Steps between C-alpha positions, in 0.01 A plus 500: 500500500190550284601580139322743267308231313363344819405839651322638192187281535448648845510864388160512331306334787676724752418816305143383459469437871633849578259663255203301636593582860543869419171512309318327786650746749401799288142373465472446874639844577266669255190311611574596859527865394202519265266312736512799736315728259150558648183526298444862601685791652486605866203694638566864589393617850158666514622805693756563226251458214262742673776759540610470139142521372449822702841632389609524863854490634642158592744401773761250388744306719836488322780253563786389279624761255196717578658595834677766296288799403724577204464149359125505549469833323683363195368144477203555266540290185321771299776750577259723692634621836316387815433771761443364854278725711673379817777253577581391857627201702251259654464145630248221446458217749476124441665524156860464387714605205547183300754423228283240339418653160621362169768731368740490207748230594794503543518881485199560730418167667225635729287809537310629799135491602312491829381176654258440791666345804338215696403758764274667243274195479504443874358839597131551568313672220743403227317187392254702292798636303641152441358506148647413164728803534640384831537127445742344741839359395793332673729781383774589746792744515861390456588755770195622695464853639490518881128585526181422308492818294605651172624856457456702184370813332146632542439675168198708412429508127236637270283234336675559170850473646409188696395329176840593351672330795271197467578459128871545563478191723331298224155563643322489166610149401197312634565134576874534441569796727749442780337717768154532648366793700405445861374724780733585787477727804793745504613667822703817428819564698352841580295416810275803445351329194236227496554161331375489143373233264741447211555266209814283490637241259523132579637240261244294312534123493606540138767759582657346808790255510442126536671468838406547864804698611577840350769533236798730553451829313772653285752743642371765255135458607580495871713811453192681368299392806774603741544846348121545482459403866772749601346773285159440655636475854371155590575361846868428565430137589320448169782664305747273679293196403514612136873565527571157650276300263696261271523598136641349184674650203579328168824570321530806274508277191184316605325834564580619147379173352180524706422859397521419129292187551233701680471738205415216264272325748320831554426521128356146507295553815369855458542569130387169351300369800703176491547366852621144437873568448536766778319271746716207405827691524411650838403161641824343372711782649347449843591131473871588467507799739752445780505715816829655623484285814581195282859390419686702236504211251120476512470873439738475204306215343175688559633806313625284212160332473325839510720637219421195285126548556518875436736500203250465210263769623792720610652490152169597344450773761849639436428513127169678559661747739780578255255562213283728715793701634659549155167605350427735790158338546536343843158532671502703825378199697794290373745779587356519851529123539867497394587797723308338788719190501831647387507771769697281740720317250 
């Protein structure tokens, strides 16, 4: 048996090796994340810019949480209510709903956007639209819908209200925004109406996850989509696809830790314009994220690792939250954020 005196010389080299390995891993993770930042933001579609310049109404194709009219009406970050002129179900062809957007792991591991299907690029006449906005990827669904189409909400908005929606999706962040606007052709469920040109949101290269196959969304996020689809009256087969899609849900403790961490990271990112630490933490959390399909012991270790990564920022976020609540000076946007994620806890 190795005694204490013979073991002690090995402690320092072992600790050094662990620190070096961890540092190297952190640097690799961060470089991979930061290298995705483009030199400039995405180009907005000409038809949209023309409509905004003329102060004309805009058609918007909503998926994700924007399937719900109530949520859309209240999503403006300025606190101003959005007033849709019309709100109806529709379908677009050769696109799919993708869960490939960087979220807030482990609480919200993936968010939704639309993604062109291979059939989009194979159709005659679409090559001209295969521009920077419609660059091709190898992205694929974890569970694909039965046909090459995506169902959602066709929403008519004033130019002013559309810009509120755009900004609520981070549309004024330039090179670091997660979504880009693309043109889609929406076919209303109401057969008496003609198809219309609308703007939809696709994930930018910066905003999407670094993997080919979609991530599983959270139970909370998918619940919003399912209720929105039912409220809107989307096709039964599409609602069944949403209902059957796999989801994941972190433990209640991990959710609470994540919410407090997000508060502090939000201050760094949006208040102080410091992106290094939030980027690094997000990248590290994705490295330890374990899907529910994995064995229980792997999921347990993944949660433990996530808590360790989140703990410093969560403690600072909890302190900030306590100070704001006791002083009665919690900003409306922070209140909305907390309510948004605590509604299903």
